[in-house]
C-alpha positions as CSV (number, residue, x, y, z in Angstrom):
1,M,-12.6,6.8,15.6
2,S,-10.5,9.8,16.1
3,N,-6.9,11.0,16.0
4,P,-6.7,9.4,12.2
5,I,-3.2,8.0,11.1
6,H,-2.3,9.6,8.0
7,V,0.2,7.6,5.3
8,S,0.5,7.4,1.9
9,A,0.0,4.0,0.2
10,V,1.6,2.9,-3.5
11,V,-0.3,0.5,-5.0
12,L,2.6,-1.7,-7.0
13,R,1.3,-4.4,-9.4
14,D,3.2,-7.4,-11.2
15,L,3.2,-8.5,-14.7
16,E,-0.1,-10.5,-14.1
17,G,-1.5,-7.6,-12.2
18,R,-1.3,-9.0,-8.9
19,V,-0.9,-6.2,-6.3
20,L,2.3,-6.5,-3.7
21,M,0.9,-6.3,-0.4
22,V,3.9,-6.0,2.7
23,R,3.7,-7.1,6.3
24,K,5.5,-4.9,9.1
25,R,7.7,-6.7,11.4
26,G,5.8,-7.8,15.1
27,T,2.1,-7.6,12.6
28,A,0.1,-9.9,11.2
29,M,-1.9,-7.6,8.7
30,W,-0.9,-7.2,5.1
31,M,-1.1,-3.9,3.5
32,N,0.0,-2.1,0.5
33,P,3.6,-0.4,0.9
34,G,3.8,3.2,2.3
35,G,3.7,5.0,5.5
36,K,3.8,8.1,7.2
37,P,5.0,11.5,5.8
38,E,7.8,13.8,7.2
39,A,7.3,17.3,7.7
40,G,6.9,19.5,4.8
41,E,6.7,16.0,2.6
42,D,3.9,15.5,0.0
43,G,2.1,12.5,-0.7
44,A,4.0,11.3,-3.7
45,R,7.3,11.8,-2.5
46,C,6.3,10.0,0.9
47,G,5.0,7.0,-1.0
48,A,8.2,7.0,-3.1
49,R,10.6,7.3,0.0
50,E,8.8,4.8,2.0
51,V,8.9,2.5,-0.9
52,A,12.7,2.9,-1.4
53,E,12.7,2.1,2.2
54,E,10.5,-0.9,2.3
55,L,11.4,-2.4,-0.8
56,G,14.3,-0.8,-1.8
57,L,12.7,0.3,-5.5
58,S,13.2,3.8,-7.0
59,L,10.3,5.3,-7.9
60,D,9.9,8.7,-9.4
61,P,7.0,10.6,-7.6
62,A,6.2,12.6,-10.1
63,R,5.2,9.7,-12.6
64,L,2.9,8.0,-9.5
65,V,-0.9,8.4,-10.3
66,F,-3.0,9.9,-7.5
67,L,-6.3,7.5,-6.8
68,G,-7.3,9.7,-4.1
69,E,-7.9,10.1,-0.5
70,Q,-9.4,7.0,1.2
71,R,-10.5,6.1,5.1
72,A,-10.4,2.8,6.8
73,A,-9.9,1.3,10.1
74,A,-6.3,1.2,10.8
75,A,-4.7,-2.4,10.5
76,N,-2.7,-2.5,13.3
77,E,-3.9,-0.1,15.8
78,A,-7.2,-0.9,17.0
79,G,-9.7,1.9,17.5
80,R,-8.1,4.4,15.0
81,T,-8.5,5.4,11.4
82,V,-6.0,5.3,8.6
83,V,-6.3,8.5,5.9
84,S,-4.5,7.6,3.1
85,Q,-3.2,9.8,0.2
86,T,-3.4,6.8,-2.3
87,Y,-0.8,6.0,-5.5
88,A,-0.3,3.7,-8.2
89,W,2.8,2.8,-9.8
90,P,2.1,2.8,-13.5
91,D,4.4,0.2,-14.5
92,P,4.9,-3.6,-13.6
93,V,7.3,-4.9,-10.9
94,A,9.2,-7.8,-10.7
95,V,8.1,-10.2,-8.7
96,D,11.1,-10.7,-6.8
97,V,10.9,-7.5,-4.9
98,R,12.2,-8.6,-0.9
99,P,11.5,-6.8,2.2
100,A,13.7,-4.5,4.0
101,A,13.6,-1.6,7.1
102,E,10.9,-2.9,9.3
103,I,9.0,-5.0,6.6
104,D,9.1,-8.8,7.3
105,A,7.6,-10.2,4.4
106,V,6.1,-9.3,1.2
107,R,3.2,-11.0,-0.7
108,W,1.3,-10.6,-4.1
109,V,-2.4,-10.8,-4.0
110,G,-4.9,-11.2,-6.8
111,P,-8.6,-11.0,-6.7
112,G,-8.9,-14.7,-5.2
113,D,-7.4,-13.7,-2.2
114,L,-10.0,-10.7,-0.9
115,G,-11.7,-13.0,1.5
116,D,-7.9,-13.3,3.6
117,P,-8.7,-11.5,6.8
118,S,-5.2,-10.7,7.3
119,L,-5.7,-8.2,4.3
120,A,-5.7,-4.5,5.7
121,P,-9.2,-2.9,6.0
122,L,-7.7,0.0,3.6
123,F,-6.9,-2.2,0.7
124,V,-10.0,-4.5,0.9
125,Q,-12.7,-1.9,1.4
126,A,-11.2,1.6,-0.4
127,I,-8.4,0.8,-2.7
128,V,-9.8,-2.5,-4.5
129,P,-12.6,-0.6,-5.9
130,L,-10.4,2.0,-7.7
131,L,-8.5,-0.9,-9.2
132,D,-9.5,-1.5,-13.0
133,D,-11.7,-4.0,-14.1
134,H,-8.6,-6.5,-15.1
135,W,-7.7,-6.9,-11.6
136,L,-11.4,-7.7,-10.6
137,G,-11.6,-10.0,-13.5
């Protein structure tokens, strides 16, 4: 797979430890909030900006915890790879988060949802292994 898509993805959790996923308008796959960086924008700033645009949440980029760089098949672009600078927000997020901008819907997922084929490969294959033992049960 060539021509990778570079993004920042953010792991947001609620008080129960569930992870917030978003689905962009016109797509079927659920993914972590985030998106493509603007020129000169670092990964943390990109993640915070995208979360603000997509969910209306204000995150301090300096508080985002870097989880590393992951690669997986792109969820909505067949034959392409996504390369993610992945971050976790250290505080629980309220469950009443609402979609904005190009986001059509939000969903909270836990370990029991991992068999759902509509979850993005990046999340299932690359991000879930980074989550703590509490989340995995």
